[in-house]
C-alpha positions in Angstrom: 0.0 0.0 0.0 1.2 3.5 -0.8 1.5 6.0 2.1 -1.4 8.5 2.4 0.9 11.5 2.0 1.3 10.6 -1.6 -2.4 10.4 -2.4 -2.7 13.9 -3.8 0.3 13.6 -6.3 -0.9 10.2 -7.3 -4.4 11.5 -7.9 -3.0 14.2 -10.1 -0.9 11.7 -12.1 -3.9 9.3 -12.6 -6.2 12.2 -13.5 -3.6 13.5 -16.0 -3.4 10.0 -17.5 -7.1 9.7 -18.0 -7.6 13.2 -19.3 -4.7 12.9 -21.7 -6.1 9.6 -23.1 -9.6 11.0 -23.5 -8.7 14.4 -24.9 -5.9 12.9 -27.1 -8.5 10.3 -28.4 -11.1 12.9 -29.2 -8.7 15.3 -30.9 -7.1 12.5 -32.9 -10.5 11.2 -33.9 -11.7 14.7 -35.0 -8.6 15.5 -37.0 -7.7 12.1 -38.6 -10.8 9.9 -38.2 -11.1 6.4 -37.0 -9.3 4.6 -39.7 -6.2 2.5 -40.1 -3.5 3.5 -37.6 -5.9 5.3 -35.3 -4.5 3.7 -32.1 -0.9 4.4 -33.2 -1.8 8.1 -33.8 -3.5 8.2 -30.4 -0.5 6.7 -28.7 1.7 9.3 -30.4 -0.6 12.1 -29.3 -0.6 10.6 -25.7 3.2 10.6 -25.6 3.1 14.4 -26.0 0.0 15.2 -24.0 0.6 13.1 -20.8 3.8 14.9 -19.8 2.3 18.3 -20.5 -0.8 17.4 -18.5 1.2 16.2 -15.5 3.4 19.3 -15.5 0.2 21.5 -15.8 -1.5 19.7 -13.0 1.4 20.1 -10.6 1.9 23.7 -11.7 -1.7 24.8 -11.5 -2.8 22.9 -8.4 -1.1 25.3 -5.9 -2.6 28.2 -7.8 -6.1 26.9 -8.1 -6.5 25.3 -4.6 -6.6 28.6 -2.7 -8.9 30.1 -5.4 -11.3 27.2 -5.1 -11.2 27.3 -1.3 -11.9 31.1 -1.4 -15.0 30.7 -3.6 -16.3 27.4 -2.4 -19.1 27.4 0.3 -18.1 26.5 3.8 -21.2 24.5 4.6 
């Protein structure tokens, strides 16, 4: 089992993985269609999008967390 203190970074990595796969799939499908080689193109797009998503998540989280806490209801 993984220590609880790593749950937030692990969540951001898993969320980045899922979002990169979904968004990469949609963009690849829209631009190239679902033809021969679709999954290879998707994997290629994912190879670029996943590292960007992870960096964005770790960069934006400290900025967005206080903002969300400020505007979210306390009840």
